[in-house]
C-alpha positions as CSV (number, residue, x, y, z in Angstrom):
1,M,26.5,25.3,11.5
2,E,23.1,26.7,10.5
3,T,20.1,24.6,9.6
4,K,17.2,25.8,7.5
5,T,14.0,23.9,7.9
6,T,11.1,24.1,5.5
7,W,7.6,22.5,6.1
8,E,5.3,21.6,3.2
9,D,1.7,20.3,3.8
10,T,1.2,16.9,2.2
11,G,-2.6,16.8,2.7
12,R,-2.4,13.5,4.7
13,D,-3.3,12.7,8.2
14,C,-1.2,10.8,10.7
15,Q,-2.2,7.1,11.3
16,F,-1.4,7.4,15.0
17,C,-3.1,10.6,16.2
18,G,-4.9,12.0,13.1
19,G,-2.7,15.2,13.0
20,Q,-1.4,16.8,9.9
21,V,1.6,15.3,8.2
22,Y,4.2,17.7,6.7
23,R,7.2,17.1,4.5
24,R,10.1,18.4,6.5
25,T,13.3,19.4,4.7
26,D,16.4,20.2,6.8
27,E,19.1,22.0,4.7
28,E,22.6,22.1,6.2
29,P,25.8,23.3,4.5
30,T,26.9,19.7,4.0
31,R,23.7,17.8,3.4
32,I,19.9,17.9,2.9
33,A,17.6,15.6,4.8
34,A,13.9,15.2,3.8
35,Y,11.2,13.1,5.5
36,Y,7.6,13.3,6.6
37,Q,6.7,14.3,10.1
38,C,3.4,14.6,12.0
39,Q,2.8,18.0,13.5
40,R,1.0,16.7,16.6
41,C,2.8,13.5,17.8
42,G,6.1,13.8,16.0
43,A,6.0,10.4,14.1
44,Q,8.4,10.3,11.2
45,W,8.4,8.5,7.8
46,S,11.0,8.4,5.1
47,L,10.0,9.7,1.6
48,S,9.3,6.0,0.6
49,N,6.8,5.8,3.5
50,Q,8.9,3.6,5.8
51,L,8.3,4.3,9.4
52,I,11.4,6.0,11.0
53,R,10.1,7.0,14.4
54,E,6.7,5.8,15.8
55,S,4.5,8.0,17.8
56,S,4.2,7.7,21.6
57,V,0.5,8.4,21.3
58,V,-1.8,5.4,22.1
59,P,-4.9,5.0,20.0
60,T,-7.9,6.1,22.2
61,S,-10.9,5.6,20.0
62,E,-12.6,2.3,19.3
63,K,-12.1,2.8,15.6
64,D,-8.4,2.9,16.0
65,T,-8.3,-0.3,18.1
66,V,-10.5,-2.1,15.5
67,R,-8.1,-0.9,12.7
68,S,-5.0,-2.0,14.6
69,S,-6.6,-5.5,15.3
70,L,-7.4,-5.9,11.6
71,E,-3.9,-4.9,10.6
72,S,-2.5,-7.6,12.8
73,V,-4.1,-10.3,10.6
74,P,-1.4,-11.6,8.1
75,R,-1.8,-10.6,4.5
76,W,-2.0,-14.2,3.2
77,V,-5.1,-14.7,5.3
78,W,-6.8,-11.8,3.5
79,I,-5.7,-13.0,0.1
80,L,-7.0,-16.5,0.8
81,L,-10.3,-15.1,2.1
82,G,-10.6,-13.0,-1.0
83,V,-9.9,-15.9,-3.4
84,G,-12.5,-18.0,-1.5
85,V,-15.2,-15.3,-1.7
86,V,-14.5,-14.9,-5.5
87,I,-14.7,-18.6,-6.1
88,I,-18.0,-18.9,-4.1
89,A,-19.5,-15.9,-6.0
90,L,-18.5,-17.4,-9.3
91,R,-19.8,-20.8,-8.5
92,F,-23.2,-19.9,-7.2
93,S,-24.2,-17.0,-9.4
94,V,-25.7,-16.9,-12.9
95,I,-23.0,-14.6,-14.2
96,G,-20.4,-16.8,-12.5
97,V,-21.4,-19.7,-14.7
98,L,-20.8,-17.6,-17.8
99,L,-17.5,-16.3,-16.5
100,I,-16.3,-19.8,-15.6
101,R,-17.3,-21.1,-19.1
102,Y,-16.0,-18.2,-21.3
103,L,-13.9,-15.6,-19.5
104,I,-11.6,-17.8,-17.4
105,P,-10.4,-19.9,-20.4
106,A,-9.9,-16.6,-22.4
107,V,-7.7,-15.3,-19.5
108,F,-5.6,-18.4,-19.5
109,V,-5.1,-18.1,-23.3
110,G,-4.1,-14.5,-22.8
111,I,-1.6,-15.4,-20.2
112,V,-0.1,-18.1,-22.3
113,A,0.1,-15.7,-25.3
114,G,1.8,-13.1,-23.1
115,V,4.3,-15.6,-21.9
116,I,5.1,-16.7,-25.4
117,Y,5.4,-13.1,-26.5
118,M,7.8,-12.2,-23.7
119,Y,9.9,-15.4,-24.3
120,G,10.1,-14.5,-28.0
121,R,11.3,-11.0,-27.2
122,W,13.8,-12.4,-24.7
123,L,15.2,-14.7,-27.5
124,D,15.1,-11.9,-30.0
125,W,12.6,-13.7,-32.3
126,W,10.9,-10.4,-33.0
């Protein structure tokens, strides 16, 4: 059984070691397998960017440790923090007063109109 392997540069860098990431395609007589693989550390991802095999390389720079500590914070905390910052910026700025008075009600009207339109299409009104 003979396997033909082709490597295509993706232009991306590995999140573990910073090496070049290639798209690897293994062609066998019965099947074709394609995935992304780092040239340096061997980490692998599926074509939908799901991690298949993690690298054994430990981050050495301070930048990598800060990035990994920030990634450990749950997503809902970042969303809540962002919403809080936006509310504070809107409440205590001059443009925020105008946005709260005119833009936000217009957005709500647009959302209601969109829901009515989608509901009407679902019921075949138009």
